[in-house]
Phi, psi and omega in degrees: 000134179290145180289144180284132178281132176297144178292144180257129178262153174292155176306327178295324181284334180276354179294129181296149177293146183282162180278033173212166181250183179301321185299317179296318179300319177291323174301318176300315179294322175293323176295321178306312183291317182297315182293318175304317177295307189292311181290328177298314178299317183296311179299324180289322178298321176298312178303313182294324181285323185269332185245335184226048181297333183274350185272142171297162186306308186297322178291318180294325178298314187292321179294319178297311182297344179253008182262112177295327179297311182290308185301316179297309184290309183302306183287334172295327175288322176298314177298322180292318179298316179296314182296318177292321182285327174295318177296320179296316178293328178292324180295329176280332183277316189272114182271046174200166181308133187284326179306303176300321180299324178271005179066034173276065185229164178304140184284157173250158174074311180237119184292147182299325182297338180276351183296314175303324178293320174303314182294317178301316181299318180292320177298321181289320178299315178301314179296321180294316176299313179305310180291325177296330177275000179075025178264153175291142179292326182256122175304143186301326180276348182264329186305315183299338181287348181240352181284143181093132185279082180241096184299321179298323179293321176295322181290323177295317176295321173301320176300318178291303190288333188246319193272312187246334181295308180297316177297324182290314181292322178293321178302314188287311190273308181267336181274321184257306192284314184303303182295331175295315181288318181298329179289339185256322187239359178099154184298314185299309177298329184290324180297315178292316180298312179299319180295324177293315179298316178305312181299313180301324178298336180280003170295331178285346175267314189252357180304133176099345178281161183296323187250033186304322187283335174294320181284333177291318177300319178298318178296325179297316181293321175300318178295324174297322178294313183291316181290317175304319181291321174302314179293320182292321187268343181058035179212148179275341183299311181303313177293329177297312183289324175299312183300312180296321178296313178299320180290321180295314180299317178291331180285317180290322178299314183297315179300318183287313182296322187274349185223342185240347182285133181291000000 
């Protein structure tokens, strides 16, 4: 009788469960929202008192929300604070090396050097579809943050969108939430669910715009790419690099289209 061949599992199925559950991952996301709101209010009040004391509340808020310098620096510091405090809490919670637990390990199947090229291809494809649908490439509420030839404002926004934003969001969504869900409901369903949650969190970015659901759908597609890459490579590094590259592409594109296009 022929020997029975053992069944082969996919790399995603073989990935060990993380040393935390869904509850901790959701708590981290709730902390993310709470800190964003509380520190955002604090930074705005500081801005109002120090820089716009003669302006009424609504006028000062509108000016702050349209300032690349303020929004980039304030939100960049908020994201950095969240990143550092979540990592510090995880070091206390996780009783094993944190790098392997978060899958900060070399990727499999797709080399890390290929990730920026995948990101650029995705960015160009999204732009092509956006223009084919007659939509603006730059969301209407994002455009004021890059308009005007203000290098300090551009650097501040780059600090937020490229340096601290992607690692923080990847830690929360693909580092904590995805593996906790995958261990309970499987990788495939988790990819879609994490991408949906990731997209809905962008209501705080695009909410109130005329095309908000178009941008949320776009964020969902980006989330699918990031979470699928995390599942495929069994590493958090590729989605971090892809996210940083996508945001760099979008930041440079916004600066160019809004200030230098003839």
